[in-house]
C-alpha positions in Angstrom: 22.0 -6.4 -14.2 21.0 -2.8 -14.6 21.0 -0.7 -11.4 18.4 2.1 -11.6 18.8 4.9 -9.1 15.3 5.7 -8.1 16.3 8.7 -6.0 19.3 9.8 -4.0 18.8 13.3 -3.0 22.1 15.1 -3.3 23.9 14.9 0.0 25.1 18.5 0.0 21.5 19.8 -0.1 20.9 18.1 3.3 24.0 19.7 4.8 22.8 23.1 3.5 19.7 23.0 5.7 21.6 22.8 8.9 19.4 22.1 11.8 16.2 21.7 9.8 17.0 18.7 7.6 14.0 16.4 8.3 12.2 15.7 5.0 8.6 14.5 4.9 9.1 13.2 1.3 10.0 9.6 1.5 13.7 8.8 1.0 15.1 5.3 0.7 18.1 3.4 -0.4 17.6 2.8 -4.1 16.4 -0.5 -5.5 18.1 -2.6 -8.2 15.8 -3.3 -11.1 15.4 -6.2 -13.5 15.4 -4.9 -17.0 12.3 -5.9 -19.0 13.6 -4.4 -22.3 14.6 -8.0 -23.1 15.4 -11.2 -21.3 19.1 -10.4 -20.8 18.7 -10.4 -17.0 17.6 -14.0 -17.1 19.2 -17.3 -18.1 18.3 -18.9 -21.4 14.7 -20.3 -21.3 11.8 -21.5 -23.4 9.8 -19.7 -25.9 6.9 -19.3 -23.5 8.6 -16.3 -22.0 8.7 -12.9 -23.8 8.6 -9.2 -23.2 5.6 -7.0 -24.2 4.4 -3.5 -24.2 0.9 -4.4 -22.9 -1.1 -7.4 -21.8 -4.8 -8.2 -21.5 -7.0 -11.2 -20.7 -10.4 -12.5 -21.6 -12.5 -12.7 -18.5 -14.7 -15.4 -20.0 -11.8 -17.8 -20.7 -9.5 -19.6 -18.3 -5.7 -19.3 -18.5 -5.8 -16.9 -21.4 -3.5 -13.9 -21.9 -2.8 -11.6 -24.9 0.5 -9.7 -25.3 1.5 -6.9 -27.7 5.1 -6.8 -28.8 7.3 -4.2 -27.1 9.1 -3.9 -23.7 8.4 -3.2 -20.1 6.2 -6.3 -19.3 7.4 -9.9 -18.8 4.9 -12.5 -20.0 4.6 -16.2 -19.7 2.2 -17.1 -22.5 2.1 -20.8 -21.5 1.2 -21.8 -25.0 4.2 -23.9 -25.9 4.5 -27.7 -25.7 7.6 -27.4 -23.5 7.1 -24.6 -21.0 10.2 -23.7 -18.9 10.8 -21.7 -15.8 12.6 -18.3 -15.9 15.8 -18.0 -13.8 17.6 -14.7 -12.9 21.2 -14.3 -13.7 21.9 -12.9 -10.2 21.7 -14.9 -6.9 20.5 -13.7 -3.6 20.6 -14.4 0.1 18.4 -12.0 2.2 16.3 -9.9 -0.2 13.4 -7.5 -0.4 11.5 -8.0 -3.7 8.7 -5.9 -5.1 6.8 -6.4 -8.3 3.4 -6.1 -10.0 1.7 -9.3 -11.2 -1.3 -10.0 -13.4 -3.2 -13.3 -13.1 -5.5 -14.5 -15.8 -8.7 -16.3 -14.9 -7.9 -19.6 -13.1 -4.2 -19.3 -13.7 -1.4 -20.6 -11.4 2.2 -19.7 -11.1 4.8 -19.0 -8.4 8.0 -17.1 -7.3 10.7 -19.4 -6.0 13.2 -17.6 -3.7 16.7 -19.1 -4.2 14.9 -21.5 -6.6 13.6 -23.3 -3.5 10.9 -21.5 -1.4 7.7 -20.6 -3.2 5.4 -17.8 -2.8 2.3 -18.9 -4.6 0.6 -16.9 -7.4 -3.0 -17.9 -8.2 -6.2 -16.3 -9.3 -7.7 -16.3 -5.8 -10.3 -13.6 -6.3 -13.5 -14.5 -4.4 -11.8 -17.0 -2.1 -13.3 -16.7 1.4 -10.6 -18.5 3.4 -7.2 -18.5 1.8 -5.1 -21.7 1.8 -1.4 -22.3 1.1 -2.3 -22.6 -2.6 -3.7 -19.0 -2.8 -1.9 -15.9 -3.9 0.8 -14.6 -1.5 0.8 -17.8 0.6 4.0 -19.8 1.3 3.4 -23.1 -0.6 3.6 -26.4 1.2 6.4 -28.9 1.2 6.0 -32.4 -0.2 7.2 -35.9 0.9 6.3 -38.6 -1.6 7.3 -41.3 0.8 4.5 -40.4 3.2 1.2 -42.1 3.1 -1.4 -40.7 0.6 -3.2 -37.7 1.9 -0.3 -36.7 4.1 2.4 -36.1 1.6 1.9 -32.3 1.6 2.9 -30.6 4.9 3.7 -27.2 6.3 2.9 -24.2 4.1 1.6 -20.8 5.4 -1.8 -19.5 4.2 -2.4 -15.8 3.7 -4.1 -14.4 6.7 -6.7 -12.6 4.6 -7.6 -12.6 0.9 -6.3 -9.3 -0.6 -6.4 -10.6 -4.2 -7.8 -8.5 -7.0 -10.0 -9.7 -9.8 -8.2 -11.6 -12.6 -6.7 -9.4 -15.3 -5.9 -6.5 -12.9 -2.4 -5.6 -11.8 -1.6 -6.6 -8.2 1.4 -5.4 -6.1 3.5 -7.8 -4.1 6.2 -6.9 -1.6 8.2 -9.8 0.0 11.0 -9.8 2.5 12.9 -13.1 2.5 15.7 -14.3 4.7 17.9 -17.1 3.5 18.9 -20.1 5.8 22.0 -19.6 7.9 24.9 -21.9 7.9 27.9 -22.3 10.3 31.6 -22.6 9.2 31.1 -26.3 8.6 28.3 -25.7 6.2 25.7 -27.0 8.6 22.3 -25.2 8.6 21.7 -23.5 12.0 18.7 -21.5 11.1 15.8 -22.1 8.6 14.8 -19.8 5.8 11.9 -17.5 6.6 9.6 -15.0 5.1 9.5 -11.9 7.3 6.6 -10.4 5.4 4.5 -10.8 2.3 2.2 -7.9 1.5 -0.4 -8.1 -1.3 -2.0 -4.9 -2.6 -0.8 -3.0 0.5 -2.1 -5.6 3.0 0.3 -7.7 5.2 -0.9 -11.3 4.6 2.0 -13.4 5.8 4.4 -12.6 8.7 7.4 -14.4 10.1 6.7 -17.7 8.2 9.5 -20.3 8.6 10.3 -22.8 5.9 12.2 -25.9 7.1 13.2 -26.9 3.5 12.4 -26.5 -0.2 8.8 -26.3 -1.0 7.0 -28.6 -3.5 8.1 -28.1 -7.2 11.4 -26.3 -6.2 14.2 -26.4 -8.8 16.6 -27.5 -6.1 15.0 -30.0 -3.9 17.9 -31.9 -2.4 19.9 -29.1 -0.8 19.8 -25.7 0.7 22.4 -22.9 0.3 23.1 -19.4 1.4 22.6 -18.1 -2.2 20.4 -18.9 -5.1 18.4 -17.3 -8.0 14.9 -16.1 -8.3 12.9 -18.6 -10.3 9.6 -17.7 -11.9 7.3 -20.7 -12.6 6.5 -21.2 -16.2 4.8 -24.5 -16.5 1.5 -24.1 -14.7 -0.3 -21.1 -16.3 0.1 -17.8 -18.0 1.2 -14.8 -15.9 2.6 -11.3 -16.4 5.1 -9.2 -14.4 6.3 -5.6 -14.4 8.2 -3.2 -12.2 10.4 -5.9 -10.7 12.9 -4.4 -8.2 14.8 -5.6 -5.3 17.3 -4.9 -2.5 19.9 -7.3 -1.3 20.7 -7.4 2.4 23.8 -8.5 4.3 22.6 -10.9 7.0 22.3 -9.4 10.5 23.8 -6.0 9.3 22.7 -3.4 11.8 23.9 -0.2 13.5 24.9 -1.2 17.0 24.3 1.2 19.9 26.8 1.4 22.8 27.3 3.2 26.1 23.9 4.7 26.3 23.3 7.4 28.9 19.9 9.1 29.5 19.8 12.6 31.0 16.4 14.0 32.1 15.9 17.8 32.1 13.0 19.9 33.3 11.4 21.4 30.2 8.0 21.6 28.4 9.2 23.6 25.4 9.9 22.5 21.9 13.6 21.9 21.0 15.4 24.8 19.3 18.7 23.0 18.9 21.1 20.6 20.5 22.9 23.4 22.5 19.6 24.4 24.1 19.8 21.6 26.6 22.7 23.3 28.3 20.4 26.0 29.6 17.9 23.5 31.1 17.8 22.3 34.7 19.1 18.7 34.9 17.0 16.3 37.0 19.1 13.1 36.8 21.4 10.9 34.8 21.2 7.2 34.4 22.7 4.4 32.3 20.2 2.6 30.1 20.2 -0.3 27.6 18.1 1.2 24.9 16.6 4.4 23.6 13.1 4.2 25.1 11.7 7.7 25.8 8.1 6.5 26.2 9.4 4.2 29.0 11.9 6.5 30.6 9.7 9.7 30.8 6.2 9.6 32.2 3.4 10.6 29.9 2.5 14.3 30.1 5.5 15.0 32.3 7.2 18.4 31.8 10.5 16.7 31.0 12.9 16.4 28.2 15.2 13.4 27.8 18.5 13.3 26.0 20.3 10.0 25.1 24.0 10.0 24.3 26.2 7.2 23.3 27.9 5.8 20.2 26.7 4.2 17.0 28.9 1.4 15.5 28.7 1.9 11.7 29.4 -1.4 9.9 30.4 0.0 6.5 31.2 3.3 5.0 28.0 3.9 3.1 24.8 6.0 2.7 22.2 5.6 5.5 18.6 6.8 5.6 17.2 7.7 9.1 13.4 7.8 9.6 11.7 9.3 12.6 8.1 9.2 13.7 7.2 11.4 16.6 4.5 13.2 18.6 6.1 16.3 19.9 9.7 17.5 19.5 12.7 15.3 18.7 16.3 15.8 17.6 18.9 13.4 16.2 22.6 14.4 16.0 25.5 12.3 14.8 28.8 13.8 15.9 28.4 17.6 15.4 25.8 17.1 12.6 22.2 17.7 13.4 20.5 15.0 11.2 16.9 15.7 12.3 15.2 18.4 14.3 11.5 18.1 14.1 8.3 19.3 15.8 5.0 17.7 14.9 1.9 16.2 16.4 1.4 13.2 14.2 3.6 10.1 14.5 2.0 8.7 11.3 4.0 11.2 9.2 7.6 10.0 8.9 10.5 12.4 8.6 13.6 11.3 6.6 17.3 12.3 6.3 20.1 10.9 4.3 23.7 10.7 5.5 27.0 9.2 4.3 28.8 7.7 7.4 32.2 6.2 7.8 32.8 2.8 9.2 33.6 2.8 12.9 32.4 4.5 16.1 30.5 7.8 16.0 28.9 9.7 18.9 25.2 10.4 18.8 22.6 12.4 20.7 18.8 11.7 20.6 16.5 14.2 22.3 12.8 13.8 22.9 10.3 16.2 24.4 6.7 15.1 24.3 4.8 18.2 23.5 2.0 16.7 21.4 -1.4 18.2 21.8 -4.1 16.4 23.9 -1.4 14.2 25.6 -0.4 12.1 22.5 2.9 10.4 22.8 4.9 8.5 20.2 8.5 8.0 19.2 10.1 5.6 16.7 13.6 5.8 15.0 14.6 3.6 12.1 17.6 3.3 9.9 18.3 1.7 6.5 21.6 1.4 4.7 23.2 0.1 1.6 23.0 -3.7 2.1 21.2 -3.0 5.5 17.5 -3.7 6.0 15.4 -1.0 7.6 15.3 -1.7 11.4 14.5 0.1 14.6 17.5 1.8 16.1 16.0 1.5 19.6 17.2 -2.0 20.2 13.7 -3.3 20.8 10.7 -4.9 19.0 7.6 -3.0 19.8 4.4 -4.9 20.5 1.3 -4.7 18.3 -0.4 -2.7 21.0 2.4 -0.1 21.2 2.6 0.1 17.4 -1.2 0.6 17.2 -1.0 3.5 19.7 2.1 5.0 18.0 0.5 5.0 14.6 -3.0 5.8 15.8 -4.8 2.6 14.8 -6.8 1.3 17.8 -10.3 2.5 17.3 -11.7 0.4 14.5 -15.3 0.3 13.4 -16.7 -2.8 11.7 -20.2 -3.8 10.6 -22.1 -6.2 12.9 -24.4 -9.1 11.8 -26.5 -8.4 8.8 -26.7 -4.6 8.8 -24.6 -1.9 7.1 -22.9 0.6 9.3 -22.6 4.3 8.5 -20.2 6.8 9.9 -19.9 10.6 9.2 -16.4 12.1 9.3 -13.8 14.2 7.6 -11.9 12.2 5.0 -8.9 12.7 2.8 -9.4 12.4 -1.0 -6.5 13.1 -3.3 -4.8 15.3 -0.8 -7.9 17.3 0.1 -9.9 17.1 3.3 -13.6 16.5 2.6 -15.7 17.7 5.4 -19.0 16.0 4.5 -17.9 12.4 4.0 -20.1 9.4 5.0 -18.6 6.0 5.0 -20.8 2.9 4.6 -19.5 -0.6 5.5 -21.2 -3.9 4.8 -20.9 -7.3 6.5 -19.5 -8.6 3.2 -16.4 -6.5 3.9 -17.1 -4.2 1.0 -17.2 -0.5 1.8 -17.4 2.9 0.2 -17.2 6.6 1.1 -19.6 9.2 -0.4 -19.4 13.0 -0.3 -22.7 14.5 0.9 -21.7 18.0 -0.2 -20.9 17.2 -3.8 -22.9 14.1 -4.3 -19.9 12.0 -5.4 -18.4 8.6 -4.8 -15.0 9.1 -3.2 -13.5 5.6 -2.5 -14.4 1.9 -2.5 -12.4 -0.6 -0.5 -12.6 -4.1 1.1 -11.4 -5.9 4.2 -11.7 -3.7 7.3 -14.2 -0.8 7.4 -13.0 2.4 9.2 -10.1 3.5 11.4 -11.8 6.1 13.6 -8.8 6.7 16.0 -8.2 10.2 14.6 -11.9 11.1 15.1 -12.2 10.2 18.8 -8.8 9.7 20.5 -7.6 12.5 22.7 -10.4 14.9 21.6 -10.1 13.9 17.9 -8.0 16.8 16.7 -8.2 15.9 13.0 -11.7 14.4 12.9 -10.5 12.1 10.0 -11.8 8.7 9.2 -9.4 6.4 7.4 -10.5 3.4 5.2 -9.2 0.3 6.9 -8.2 -1.5 3.7 -6.6 -0.8 0.3 -8.7 1.9 -1.5 -9.7 2.7 -5.1 -10.4 6.4 -5.5 -12.8 8.0 -7.9 -12.8 11.5 -9.4 -14.6 13.2 -6.5 -16.3 15.9 -8.6 -20.0 16.1 -8.8 -21.3 12.9 -10.3 -24.1 14.5 -12.3 -24.1 17.6 -14.5 -25.9 19.3 -17.4 -23.7 19.4 -20.5 -24.3 21.0 -23.9 -22.7 18.1 -25.7 -20.2 15.3 -25.1 -17.3 17.8 -25.7 -18.4 20.2 -22.9 -16.0 20.2 -19.9 -17.1 18.6 -16.7 -17.8 21.0 -13.8 -14.9 21.0 -11.4 -14.1 22.9 -8.2 -11.1 23.6 -6.1 -12.3 22.1 -2.9 -10.1 24.2 -0.8 -11.2 27.6 -2.2 -14.6 26.5 -3.6 -13.7 28.2 -6.9 -14.9 26.7 -10.1 -12.1 25.4 -12.3 -14.0 24.2 -15.3 -16.7 26.4 -16.7 -19.1 25.7 -19.5 -22.7 25.3 -20.5 -25.1 25.4 -17.5 -22.2 24.7 -15.0 -23.7 27.3 -12.8 -26.5 24.8 -12.1 -25.2 22.9 -9.2 -26.2 19.5 -7.9 -28.3 20.1 -4.8 -28.0 17.5 -2.0 -31.2 16.4 -0.3 -29.9 14.0 2.3 -30.5 10.2 2.4 -32.9 7.6 3.6 -32.0 4.1 4.9 -33.6 0.8 4.3 -34.3 -1.9 6.9 -30.6 -3.0 6.7 -29.4 0.5 7.3 -28.2 0.9 3.7 -28.6 4.5 2.6 -30.1 5.8 -0.6 -28.7 9.3 -1.4 -31.1 11.9 -2.9 -30.2 15.0 -5.0 -31.7 17.4 -7.4 -30.3 19.0 -10.6 -32.3 21.7 -12.3 -35.5 20.2 -11.2 -34.5 16.6 -11.9 -34.7 14.1 -9.1 -31.7 11.7 -8.7 -31.3 8.8 -6.3 -28.1 6.7 -5.6 -27.8 3.4 -3.8 -24.9 1.0 -3.5 -25.4 -2.7 -3.0 -22.5 -5.2 -2.3 -22.2 -8.6 -3.9 -22.7 -11.5 -1.5 -19.8 -13.6 -2.7 -17.4 -11.5 -4.9 -15.6 -8.2 -4.6 -18.2 -6.1 -6.4 -20.3 -3.0 -5.6 -23.4 -2.3 -7.7 -24.5 1.3 -8.1 -28.2 1.8 -8.7 -29.2 5.2 -10.1 -32.7 6.4 -10.8 -33.5 9.7 -12.5 -36.7 11.7 -13.2 -35.9 14.6 -15.4 -37.4 16.8 -18.2 -34.1 16.9 -20.0 -31.1 14.6 -20.4 -28.5 14.4 -17.6 -24.9 13.4 -17.9 -23.2 11.1 -15.3 -19.5 10.8 -14.9 -18.6 7.2 -13.8 -14.9 7.7 -13.4 -11.7 9.2 -14.9 -8.3 7.7 -15.3 -5.1 7.9 -17.3 -6.2 4.8 -19.3 -9.7 3.4 -19.9 -10.2 0.5 -22.3 -13.1 -1.8 -23.3 -12.3 -5.5 -22.6 -13.2 -8.3 -25.0 -16.2 -9.0 -22.7 -17.5 -5.4 -23.0 -16.3 -4.5 -19.4 -14.4 -1.3 -19.0 -10.9 -1.6 -17.7 -9.8 1.4 -15.6 -6.0 1.8 -15.4 -5.8 -2.0 -15.0 -6.7 -1.3 -11.4 -10.5 -2.1 -11.4 -13.4 -2.8 -13.8 -16.7 -1.2 -14.5 -19.4 -3.5 -15.9 -22.2 -1.4 -17.5 -24.0 -4.3 -19.2 -27.8 -4.7 -19.0 -28.7 -1.0 -19.6 -30.2 -1.4 -23.1 -29.3 1.4 -25.4 -27.8 3.6 -22.7 -24.1 3.2 -23.3 -21.1 5.2 -21.8 -18.5 7.0 -23.9 -14.8 7.4 -23.4 -13.4 10.8 -24.0 -10.0 12.5 -23.4 -9.9 15.9 -21.8 -6.4 17.5 -21.3 -4.7 14.1 -21.1 -7.3 12.5 -18.7 -9.7 9.9 -19.9 -13.3 10.2 -18.7 -16.1 7.6 -18.8 -19.4 9.4 -19.2 -23.0 8.3 -19.9 -25.9 10.5 -21.1 -29.1 9.6 -19.3 -32.2 10.4 -21.4 -35.1 12.6 -20.1 -38.0 11.0 -18.2 -37.9 8.3 -15.6 -34.7 6.2 -16.0 -32.9 3.5 -14.1 -29.3 2.5 -14.7 -27.1 0.1 -12.9 -23.4 -0.7 -13.1 -20.9 -2.7 -11.1 -17.5 -1.8 -9.8 -15.2 -4.8 -9.7 -11.8 -5.1 -8.1 
């Protein structure tokens, strides 16, 4: 097994920063990775398994996958008479596993933890109500001795269908806990899946499995350790970026002898010694670090917790703090974190190597967030130790929603679309003229009314408006309430001299033009929008006298969004559909964008897009002829 260090920041660089060591760039204990240069990290298997440099499917054919020789992708071609499973050379107990998977049309596979407990893999695109047999679900158990129709039992279905269309890469993150046994070898706790996330959506949580699921390699027993088994006899499938962390069962940092001291203060924290100059109000013994409970909201108080951490092993540990206001964490004489911020959604990280045994700590919290916001969470992760709250408590969903600012959610009602104006982040830039449109079909998009460009499409929930309205709405940001696909965000229409002319592009912070060329001084003029009887807007714009309209229509039964464009122009107009690092044409003529989504441009006669490369970025452009034209294409994900 090859252990790939994803990123340890050098410890000395943290010590160098003294009191200001909190880092907003994510830090974590590194994953181990399964090498896909060859099959050496797996036991000997059938010829149906191979490594490849790239894979593709035919969207018109079921259970079909094509692979090019190379390395980096694991493929089950499923074209042999004797298909076999693939078994890892390592075994695991508690584990966190992440990987990318591609499902061909109608295909079926699975991941067996310890070779016994299956997370289902299936082409579930378009499924309305997921079952145990859909992707990301915990598969059912089976008892052949039961009467027909009742042989299958248990299983946990995904709470929502977050599956992408077949042939697109999908991301899975799974945290699994092995069964627990006593000294006599008797099982005292069942195996369970703490979480299964698909494409960034939590779809299974705290699902217990009383025994091996159907089709397991080891049906008759359960053990503390076992291999990962990838199913190879049901259908073709591809994997890449397989990585994992192994956890020691119940390994946590213990907290002892906690004392809370409340001081009179409404100032931000300058350092740990600053509390010596404050007026002490009272001391008390407590059982947990709970500043939101121990200090009243908006009180002009600072609270300091002291006690000891019990470090289970000498190892590296990553601390993560999320806070509204000022907070400080010190371990011994070392100030690990000293942060001031007004957004608990932004985590701060610090890495420390700690020795086994008892070590004193100090945690200080001073709620100085604007508009009365409050929030404090402190987590730790270590080598062999799963990330967990250091506050000795499990926060409720309501508390978590308030801490992470997710409790004002907008969703469409009945048969009409809903529109919402807001600021919105797009590729790190705040767009000030965004309008989001949500449909009852749970297909949504965001459009920039200033540039006339499509920003995002997404599914599931519509819009998290908490940041717009809660406590005076400081940031005025709307957040898509589901996994997003982002588009280029530049003006969608332009006048080009030819297909080699650079697309007009602005720096949206400075409004300076970055790409200049033929007629780029002719900007797209936005003329607002009109809505139909279902509240669905049509966006209107003008380019050098040409009238352009845009409308987006969701599919009624699949994850598709159709874009309808009409133009009336005396000269040709160019339209930029998207850009990406990779754009290919599939065997069915549909454009494959970074294996992340499709664009179907069929049905537009002789008007055909081109793929061009500009400074390492691929662009999909179409030249719309002069006169009255109508083009339609569909975004599929």
